[in-house]
C-alpha positions as CSV (number, residue, x, y, z in Angstrom):
1,M,-64.7,117.2,54.2
2,A,-63.4,114.6,57.2
3,R,-60.6,112.5,56.1
4,Y,-60.0,108.6,56.4
5,G,-59.2,108.0,60.0
6,A,-61.3,110.1,61.7
7,I,-64.3,108.1,60.3
8,K,-64.9,104.7,60.7
9,M,-66.8,101.6,58.9
10,S,-69.0,101.4,61.8
11,E,-70.4,105.2,62.0
12,V,-71.0,105.0,58.3
13,A,-73.2,101.9,59.3
14,R,-74.8,103.8,62.4
15,R,-75.7,106.7,60.3
16,A,-77.0,104.7,57.5
17,G,-78.7,102.6,60.2
18,V,-77.7,99.1,58.6
19,S,-75.5,96.6,59.8
20,G,-71.4,96.7,59.2
21,A,-71.5,93.9,56.6
22,A,-74.2,95.9,54.5
23,V,-71.3,99.0,54.5
24,S,-68.6,95.8,53.6
25,R,-70.9,94.7,50.7
26,Y,-71.7,97.9,49.3
27,L,-67.7,98.9,49.5
28,N,-66.3,95.7,47.9
29,D,-69.9,95.5,45.4
30,S,-70.6,92.1,46.9
31,G,-73.7,90.4,47.8
32,Y,-77.2,92.0,47.7
33,L,-78.1,95.2,48.8
34,S,-81.5,96.7,48.4
35,E,-82.0,100.2,46.8
36,E,-83.1,101.8,49.9
37,K,-79.9,100.5,52.0
38,R,-77.5,101.4,48.9
39,E,-78.9,105.2,49.0
40,A,-78.9,105.0,53.0
41,I,-75.1,104.2,52.9
42,H,-74.2,106.5,49.8
43,Q,-75.4,109.2,51.5
44,A,-73.9,108.5,54.9
45,I,-70.6,108.2,53.1
46,E,-71.1,112.0,51.6
47,E,-72.2,113.4,54.8
48,L,-69.2,112.1,56.9
49,G,-67.0,112.5,54.2
50,F,-65.6,108.3,54.5
51,I,-62.9,107.7,52.4
52,P,-61.7,103.5,52.5
53,P,-58.2,103.1,53.5
54,A,-55.4,103.1,50.7
55,D,-55.6,98.7,50.8
56,H,-58.9,98.7,50.6
57,A,-60.3,96.1,48.1
58,S,-63.2,98.9,47.0
59,R,-59.9,101.1,45.9
60,Y,-58.8,98.7,43.7
61,P,-61.0,96.9,41.1
62,R,-60.9,93.3,40.3
63,H,-58.9,92.2,37.1
64,K,-60.8,90.2,34.7
65,T,-58.6,87.6,35.7
66,F,-59.5,83.9,37.2
67,G,-57.2,81.8,39.5
68,I,-56.6,78.6,39.5
69,L,-55.1,76.4,42.2
70,L,-53.2,73.6,41.4
71,P,-51.1,71.1,43.5
72,P,-47.0,71.5,43.5
73,F,-46.3,68.7,41.0
74,T,-47.1,70.9,38.0
75,H,-45.9,67.8,35.7
76,N,-48.6,65.6,37.0
77,S,-50.3,65.1,33.6
78,Y,-54.1,65.6,34.7
79,G,-52.7,68.8,36.3
80,V,-51.2,69.8,33.4
81,E,-54.3,69.4,31.1
82,I,-56.7,71.1,33.4
83,K,-54.8,74.0,33.4
84,A,-54.6,74.0,29.7
85,E,-58.1,73.5,28.9
86,F,-59.3,75.8,31.8
87,T,-56.9,78.4,30.1
88,R,-58.5,78.0,26.9
89,Q,-61.9,78.2,28.3
90,A,-61.2,81.4,30.0
91,E,-59.6,83.2,27.4
92,R,-62.1,82.3,25.0
93,A,-64.4,83.8,27.5
94,G,-62.2,87.1,27.7
95,Y,-60.5,86.2,31.0
96,N,-56.7,85.7,31.5
97,V,-55.7,82.8,34.1
98,L,-53.4,83.3,37.0
99,D,-51.8,79.7,38.1
100,H,-51.0,79.5,41.8
101,Y,-49.5,76.3,43.4
102,A,-49.9,75.1,46.9
103,D,-49.5,71.6,48.8
104,L,-53.0,71.4,50.4
105,S,-52.3,68.5,52.5
106,R,-49.9,70.7,54.3
107,T,-51.3,73.7,53.8
108,P,-54.9,75.0,54.9
109,L,-57.0,75.9,52.4
110,C,-58.9,79.2,53.4
111,P,-55.0,81.0,53.4
112,V,-54.2,79.7,50.3
113,L,-57.4,81.0,48.9
114,D,-56.9,84.4,50.6
115,E,-53.2,84.7,49.4
116,M,-55.0,84.1,45.7
117,R,-57.5,87.0,46.4
118,R,-55.2,89.3,47.2
119,S,-53.7,89.0,43.5
120,R,-57.1,90.7,42.7
121,V,-58.8,88.0,40.7
122,C,-62.1,87.8,40.2
123,G,-62.8,84.2,40.5
124,I,-61.0,80.8,41.6
125,F,-61.0,77.5,40.6
126,V,-59.9,74.6,42.3
127,P,-60.2,71.5,40.5
128,M,-57.9,69.1,42.7
129,L,-58.4,68.6,46.6
130,P,-56.6,65.8,48.6
131,M,-59.0,66.2,51.6
132,M,-61.9,63.8,52.1
133,T,-63.9,66.1,53.5
134,L,-64.2,69.7,54.0
135,T,-64.2,71.4,57.8
136,E,-67.1,73.9,59.0
137,D,-64.6,76.5,58.9
138,E,-63.8,75.8,55.4
139,V,-67.3,75.4,54.3
140,A,-68.2,78.9,56.1
141,Y,-65.6,80.6,54.2
142,L,-66.5,79.2,50.6
143,R,-69.6,80.0,51.0
144,D,-69.3,83.8,52.3
145,S,-66.2,84.5,50.2
146,E,-66.4,87.6,48.6
147,V,-64.4,86.1,45.2
148,P,-66.8,83.3,44.0
149,V,-64.6,79.8,44.4
150,V,-65.7,76.9,42.4
151,L,-64.7,73.4,43.4
152,I,-64.9,70.0,41.6
153,S,-66.5,68.1,44.1
154,E,-65.8,64.1,44.2
155,F,-66.7,64.3,48.1
156,A,-69.0,61.1,49.6
157,R,-71.2,63.9,50.9
158,S,-72.8,67.0,49.6
159,Y,-72.1,70.4,50.3
160,P,-75.1,72.3,48.7
161,Q,-73.8,75.7,50.9
162,I,-70.9,76.4,48.0
163,N,-70.4,76.3,44.1
164,C,-69.3,72.8,43.4
165,I,-69.1,70.7,39.9
166,H,-69.7,67.3,40.9
167,L,-68.5,64.6,38.9
168,E,-70.8,61.3,39.1
169,N,-68.1,58.6,39.3
170,G,-70.4,56.4,41.0
171,E,-72.6,56.5,38.0
172,G,-69.8,56.1,35.9
173,A,-69.0,52.7,37.6
174,V,-72.2,51.4,37.1
175,I,-72.0,52.2,33.1
176,A,-68.8,50.2,33.3
177,V,-70.4,47.5,35.3
178,R,-73.2,47.3,32.9
179,R,-70.9,47.3,30.0
180,L,-68.8,44.4,31.5
181,L,-71.8,42.2,32.3
182,A,-73.3,43.0,28.7
183,A,-70.1,41.8,27.6
184,G,-70.6,38.1,29.4
185,C,-68.0,39.2,32.5
186,R,-69.1,37.3,35.6
187,H,-66.0,37.2,37.8
188,L,-65.7,41.0,38.6
189,A,-63.1,42.9,40.2
190,Y,-62.7,46.8,41.1
191,L,-58.9,47.9,41.5
192,G,-58.1,51.2,43.1
193,P,-56.6,53.4,45.7
194,P,-58.1,52.7,49.3
195,P,-61.6,54.2,49.4
196,D,-60.8,55.7,53.2
197,R,-57.8,57.7,51.7
198,N,-59.2,59.0,47.9
199,K,-62.7,60.6,47.8
200,A,-62.7,59.4,43.8
201,S,-62.2,55.8,45.0
202,A,-64.9,56.0,47.2
203,Q,-67.4,57.1,44.8
204,K,-65.8,54.2,42.3
205,L,-66.4,51.6,44.4
206,A,-69.6,52.5,46.1
207,G,-71.2,52.3,42.4
208,F,-69.3,49.2,41.4
209,L,-70.7,47.6,44.4
210,A,-74.5,48.9,44.1
211,E,-74.4,47.5,40.4
212,I,-73.3,44.1,41.2
213,E,-76.3,44.1,43.8
214,R,-78.9,45.3,41.4
215,A,-77.4,42.5,38.6
216,G,-77.5,39.7,41.7
217,L,-74.1,38.6,41.2
218,P,-73.1,36.6,43.9
219,A,-70.5,37.8,46.7
220,D,-67.8,35.1,45.7
221,Q,-68.3,36.4,42.1
222,C,-66.7,39.8,42.7
223,L,-63.8,41.4,44.8
224,T,-62.0,44.7,45.5
225,A,-58.6,45.1,46.0
226,F,-56.8,48.4,47.0
227,E,-53.4,49.2,46.8
228,P,-52.1,53.2,48.1
229,L,-50.9,55.6,45.5
230,P,-47.2,56.1,45.7
231,P,-46.2,59.4,47.1
232,G,-44.3,62.0,45.0
233,N,-44.4,61.7,41.4
234,V,-44.2,57.9,41.3
235,P,-46.3,56.2,38.7
236,F,-49.5,55.0,39.4
237,A,-49.0,52.0,37.4
238,E,-46.9,50.2,39.9
239,A,-49.6,50.5,42.6
240,G,-52.1,49.0,39.4
241,Y,-49.6,46.5,39.4
242,R,-49.6,45.0,42.9
243,A,-53.2,45.6,43.2
244,A,-53.8,43.0,40.2
245,R,-50.9,40.8,41.7
246,E,-53.3,40.4,45.0
247,A,-56.6,40.0,43.0
248,F,-55.6,37.6,40.4
249,D,-54.1,35.6,43.4
250,R,-57.0,35.9,45.5
251,M,-59.7,34.9,42.2
252,P,-57.6,33.8,39.2
253,E,-60.9,33.5,36.9
254,I,-61.5,37.5,36.9
255,D,-62.8,38.1,33.5
256,G,-64.1,41.5,33.8
257,L,-62.0,44.4,35.4
258,L,-62.7,48.3,36.3
259,G,-59.7,50.0,37.2
260,W,-59.5,53.2,39.0
261,S,-57.3,55.3,36.3
262,D,-55.8,54.3,33.2
263,A,-52.7,55.3,34.6
264,Y,-53.4,52.7,37.2
265,L,-54.7,50.3,34.8
266,A,-51.2,50.5,32.8
267,G,-49.7,48.3,36.0
268,V,-52.6,46.0,35.5
269,L,-52.0,45.3,32.1
270,W,-48.4,44.6,33.1
271,R,-49.7,41.8,35.5
272,L,-52.1,40.2,33.0
273,A,-49.0,40.2,30.6
274,E,-47.0,38.2,33.3
275,L,-49.9,35.7,33.7
276,D,-50.7,35.3,30.2
277,K,-54.2,36.3,30.3
278,R,-55.2,38.3,27.0
279,V,-57.4,41.4,26.5
280,P,-60.1,41.3,25.9
281,Q,-60.0,37.6,25.0
282,D,-59.2,36.3,28.8
283,V,-60.2,39.6,30.8
284,K,-62.1,42.4,29.8
285,V,-60.9,45.8,31.1
286,I,-62.6,49.4,31.6
287,A,-60.7,52.2,32.8
288,F,-61.5,55.8,34.4
289,H,-60.4,58.5,32.0
290,S,-58.7,58.2,28.7
291,E,-55.5,60.1,29.3
292,Y,-53.2,56.9,28.0
293,S,-56.4,54.8,27.3
294,P,-55.9,54.9,23.6
295,F,-52.3,54.4,23.8
296,L,-52.5,51.2,25.8
297,C,-52.1,47.8,24.2
298,P,-54.8,47.2,23.5
299,P,-56.4,50.5,23.4
300,V,-58.4,50.1,26.7
301,T,-62.4,51.1,26.7
302,S,-62.7,54.3,29.1
303,V,-65.6,56.1,31.3
304,E,-65.1,59.8,32.1
305,V,-66.4,63.6,32.3
306,P,-63.9,65.1,29.4
307,N,-61.2,67.8,30.6
308,A,-63.4,70.3,28.7
309,Q,-66.5,69.7,29.7
310,E,-65.2,70.4,33.3
311,C,-63.4,73.4,32.4
312,A,-66.1,75.0,30.3
313,S,-68.9,74.2,33.4
314,A,-66.5,76.3,35.7
315,V,-65.7,79.2,33.5
316,E,-69.5,79.6,32.9
317,L,-70.2,79.0,36.3
318,L,-67.4,81.7,37.4
319,I,-68.8,84.1,35.0
320,R,-72.3,83.8,36.4
321,L,-71.0,84.3,39.7
322,Q,-69.5,88.0,38.8
323,D,-73.2,89.2,39.3
324,P,-73.7,89.7,43.2
325,A,-77.2,88.7,42.8
326,E,-76.1,85.2,41.3
327,R,-73.9,84.6,44.5
328,M,-76.5,84.6,46.9
329,I,-77.5,81.4,45.6
330,P,-74.7,78.7,45.9
331,R,-74.5,76.4,42.1
332,Q,-74.2,72.9,42.0
333,V,-73.3,71.3,38.4
334,H,-73.8,67.4,37.9
335,L,-71.4,66.1,35.4
336,C,-71.8,62.2,34.5
337,P,-69.6,60.3,32.4
338,A,-70.0,58.6,29.4
339,L,-68.1,55.5,28.0
340,T,-65.6,55.3,25.3
341,E,-65.4,51.9,23.4
342,R,-62.3,50.8,22.5
343,A,-60.7,47.1,22.1
344,S,-60.6,45.7,25.5
345,V,-64.1,44.7,26.1
């Protein structure tokens, strides 16, 4: 029998009458192959005595482990919660979880995913991405990856070629605006990071403006104020305070307000207290997320997709994608936020 080194994958492909990619899929057990091609490749390997190199993926079965890719600021509360919830959901399904940390604002995505794949994970979950869009190379990598990757998508554009869990932030803003209008508010504001620098803010702003237009509210009775998030781990409340200061300087009669997040809204409440404006008597407020909402004063009505639902969807999708046939069709899951009523409206 011939030894590896004398025989190449290209020779196996020629003997079997298939492409090199087909041989690769056979060896890695990834992607669809007809039974006829599988048999031809198997026979060619036997006849030629082909043995994959020692470091080839097919020599090492993947662990029953999912990877989760997070930013390096591990004490970011959302990152901590999403990691803990994803781990609970994965372990409940019989999988381990391997954490990986990278600053994707400085490091390209594809090399980071390559490094994770070398850890022998069988699926990767990416819940947080700083970039506003994906490049063509990144989309191609995610589409063709032998290890399935599932993203939480808050992008303005859709990427139907890859596996995504879409958070419908725009619909969440619509729900919030309808609630404020139903409560009698007629001077509305949206406060958040600049939409050209934060894709979730862009989605929320679009939903806010669309519902304002549908409701027929005059343009001079609504405004938006944007304040960038501080670098590093400075609390978001500081940005919310500055955005609220600008908003009420421009339109003191604001009586309904939607905040990008409850952490951001904490700073808004600080500014309202300085202005002696009461919540909800003078200004009714709603925030995205409920990380801090139940503990603010007063407890804040929030709109969100619970972390448990995001992570359950990610685990379910990654398990489904373990089947090579399932990986042939990209999966898109859409999660719409729901309103949780508290004392701020």
